N, C-alpha and C positions, 0 to 999 in steps of 0.2 A: 046362782048368778054370781059372777066374779066381780068383786068390788073394784072400782076405778082406782088406779094408782096415780099419784100426783107428785111432781117434783117442783120445788120452789127455786127460782133463780133471782138473786138480788144484785142489782147494779147501782152504782153511785149515780150515774147519769148516762146519757146516750151521745155524748160528744165523741169525736173521732179519737181513737179507733174503737171505742167500747160498744158502739152500736153493732159493729160487725162481730165483736167478741161475743155479744149476746146471741147473735144469729148462729155463730159457730157452736155454742153450747146448746142452743135449741135443736140444732141438727142432730145432736147425739141421740135424741129420743124419737127421731123419725122411724116409723115402721116398728115401734115397740108398743108395749101395753101401757106406757106412761104418757100422761099429759103434763106439759111443762107450763108453769105460770111464772111469767117474768114481771118483776116489780122494779121500777126506776124510782130512786129516792129523790133525785133532782131533775127538774125539767117538766114543762107543761105537757099535758096530753097532746099527742101529735099522731094523726092518722098514718103519715108516712113512716114514722118510727114503728108503729104497730105492725105495719106490713113488712118492714125490713127486719124486725126482730124475729118474725116467723115462729112465734110461740102459739100455744093453744089459747092463751089469754095474756094480755098485757095490762098492767096497772101502773098508775102514776101517782105518787104521793105528793109531788109538786112542792118539795121543800126548796127554799132559797139555799144556795151552796153554803154560805157562812153559818146558817142556822144549825148545821149538823156538827159543829164543834162542841166539845164537851162530852157529857155523859150519854146523850142521845136517848133519853128516856121516852120521848114522844114517839119516835119511829119504832122503838122496840115495842111499845104498847100497840101501835098500829099493826106491826108484823104479827104480834100475838093474836090479834083479832082475825087477821087473814088466815093464820094457821088453824084457828078454831073452825073456819069454814071448809077447810080441806084437810084430809088426813095425809099430810105430806110424808112420803117415804124418807126423803132427805132433802137438803137444801144446798145450793151452790152460791157462794158469795165471791164476787170479784173485788179484789183489793182488800186491804186490812179492814177498812171501815165497815164494809158490808159483812165481812166475816165476824167482826166484833158484835155487830147488832144481832146477827143470827145466832151466835153462840150464847146469847143471853135468853134464848127461848128454850125452856126446859125440855129435855128428852128429844130434841131435834138433831139428828146427825147432820154435820155441816162439813162440806168440802170447800175450803178456802183456796181461791186461785191467786197466785202471786205472779205478777207480771214484770217485776223489776228487782234490781239488786238492793240489798241493805235495808229491807223493810222491817226486819226483826232485830236490828241493832239497838233500838231504843229499849231501855230497861223495862218500861211500862208494858210494851208489847210482848217482850219475852216473858215477863211475869204472867200476863194474861193468858197466853196460849199454853204455858206450862201448867197453869192452875185450872185450865179448862180443856185438858187434852182428851178427856173421855168424850167420845163421839165427835172429835175434831180431827179432820184429815186435811193435809195441805198438798196442793199441786203446784209445781213450777212449770212455766211454759217452755222450759228447756232444762236439760240436765245441769247446766251451769247455774240456773236459778235454784234448782232443787239442792245442789251442793252448797250454795250460799246459805240457804235456809238451814240445812243441817249444821253448818259451821256456826251459825248464830244461835241455834237451839239444841245444844248438845244434850240437854235433859229431856227433850221431847222424843217420843218413840220414833226411831228412825224409819221403821217400816210404815209409819203413817205420813211419810213425806215421799211423794212419787212425782213423776213427770208426765204431763200430757201436752203435746206440742200444739202450738197455734197451727191453723190450717187455712186453706183457701178453697173456694169453689172455682175450679179451673175453668169450667165452661162459662161461668159468668165473667171471669176476668178476660178470657179470650174474646168474648163477644164485645167487650168494651174497648179493647185495644185496637187503635187504628194502624194502618200500614205505615211503613217507614217514611214514605214521601209525604203523606198527609201530616204525620207527627212532626216532621222537620219543618214543614211549612207553618204549622201552628206555633211551634216554639221559636221560629226564626233562625233555624240552623241551616247552613248551606249544605247543598246536596253532596258536594265533593269533599267533605271533611270526615275524618275518622273521629268519632266522639267517645271520649272517656266521660262517664257521668257519675254523679253522686247526688243522692236525694236524702235530705235530712235537715234537722235544725242546725243553724250556725252556732254551735255550742261546743265547749271544750270536750264533752263526751264524744262528739262525732269526729273530732280531730281532723278537720279539713286542712289544718295547717300542714300536717305531714303529707297529705295528698297533694297540695299545691307545690310543696318542696320537691316531692318525687316527680311530679309532672315537669317541673323546671329542669330536671336532670335529663329528661328524654325529649323535650320540646325541640331542641336544636337539631336532633338527628331524625326525629319523626315529624317531618315538616308539615304534613297535612293534618296533624292532630289538633284537637281543641279539647278543653276541659269545661264541662257544663255542670254547674252546681245549682240544684233546685232546693229552695228553702230560705227561711229567714231566721234571725236570732241576734243575740247581743254581740256576737263576734263579727258581724257583717263589716263594720268599718275597719276592724283590725285585719281581716282577711283581704279586703280590697287593698289596704295599704301594703300588705305582703305581696300581692300580685303586682302592684305598681313598682315596688322596690325591685322585683325580679324582671321588670319590663315585659310582663306577659299580658298587658291589657288587651291585646288583640287575639289572645289565645285562650284566656280564661274568662268565662261568662257566668255572671250571677243572675239567674232568672227569677229570683224571689219565689213567692208562693205560687204554685201552679195548681189551680183546682183540678181535682181528679187526675193528678200527675200520672197515675198508673196507666191511664189510657194512651200515654205517649212514649212508653218505654222502647217501642220499636224504632224510635229515632236514634237510639244509642248503638254504638258498636261494642262497647263493653261497659260494665258497671263496677264501680269500686266502692266498697264499704270500708271506711278508715277508722271506725269507732274504736275508742279504747276500752269500752265495755258495752256489749250489745246483749240485752236480755234474750233476744231470739233472732231477729233479722228478717222481718216480714218483707222488707223491700227486696231482699235477695230472692224470695219466692216469686215476687212479682216480676223481677227481671228474668228469672229462669223461665217463667211461663211465656214471656215475650221472646224467648230464645236468644237472650243476650248473655254472653259469657260473663262470669262474675269473679272478681278478686275481693278477698275480705281478710280482715285481721283474724289472727288465731286467738281470739278472745271471746269470752262469753258464749252465747248460743250460736253465733254466726258459723262457727266451724261445724256445728251439727247439721246445718242446712245444706252445706256444700258437700257433694258426694266425693269430690276429688281434692285431697289435701294439697295437691300440686300448686294451687293458686291461693295459698294462705301466707300471710306474713305476720311477724310479731309486731305488737303495738309500737308505733313510733319509728319503725325501721324503714326509713325513707329509701335507703339503698336497695333493700330487697323489694320494696314496692315498685321502685323504678324498673328493676329488672323484670318483675312480673308484667308490668305494663308493656315492656318491650316484647316479652314472650307472647302475650295474647295478641299483640299487634302483628307479629310475624308468623303466627300459626297459619298453616295452610287450611284450605276449606275442608278437607277430609278430617283433619284433627279437630277443627272447630265443631264440625257436625257431630263427631263422636262425643266430644265434651258436652255439648248441648243435650244430646240424647241421654247421656249418663245422668246429668243433673235432672232432667225431666223424669227419668225412671225413678230416681231417688225421691223426688217430690211425690210422685204417684204412690210410692210405697209407704211414705211416712207423713205427708202433710196435706192430704186431701180430707174432705169431710168423711168419706167412707173409711179411709185408713185409720183416722183418729177415733171414729166411732167404735171400730173394732178394738182399738187399744183401750178405750175408756171402759168398756164392759169386761175387759180382762184385768183391770186394775186389782191388785191383790186385796187391798183393804175394802174395795167395793164388794167383791165376791165373798170374802171370808168374814167381814165384820158388818158392814152396813146392811146389806141385803139379807144375810143369814140371820142377823139379830132381829130384823123386822119380821122375817118369816116365823120366828119363834114367838 
């Protein structure tokens, strides 16, 4: 009789977007000999979360968020008890805190997932991972994040840092997205307008200031265009003042937070990501699935999501962005169709559950270190 194989997944909480991240990693084990046990540190037990996590078992430790500051002795002890109940082959920890807790469990191989830039610039974090590098492996959600980790951790074995992309369940996203007419009606967008759209926090990292400046350069010639910005944040008043100064109040619209915004992407004619650093660019995948052409900065992981570098611009380059907005607006239907198909094909090859599952099981350190060591 073959012994059951178990994998532990540890998440800080199930707030957006990490509930779907947990689902993404659960999907890696579908159709395999492994059962995945997901543990949430923060958040009360929730049946909907259990269903959406889609793991073989889901556990809730129910810590208040602030209680996890400091040395985290109590959650470490609880995780040790859980590990005593299962013979885990290895563990997956999302973000540094989960990775830290897991690496304090003796002899447990840990794959730490890093979702953002700069997480290992603190001396204490660099010291910890460098002194616990045996059985510790790091994944970035894009090559840009992996390169950032390598730059921050020159003493860490470079082959123990790899990339595994974020991904989407295309069928689920398509099923949720409504058609253009319904989406425009819901968002209050006129049917006869060409819509440039941006979705994200109103934050310096997202650089909507450059986007608004670029739109101002094309607004007078592209008279039927509007710019729609979905999201909220600390720059809202500043950005609205910029729009007022440019006299674009009738052309630029701030829609605030739109619940389940992904459902309404078909309201857009094109999508613009203006971020000055983007760890991955999930919103680009969502736009591509909605068959919306995308323009993005040549920064972070965004350029890895777009198959055609033709519609990339350097951070803060408002002139280039304005030209790209003209280009996408004037593209004929055949060119647009070819671009959309190319982006969709790239997505299918690299950013679906099936594609990333294949990539996961081919990770060099998984095959040559974690699984081979356990087999011995």
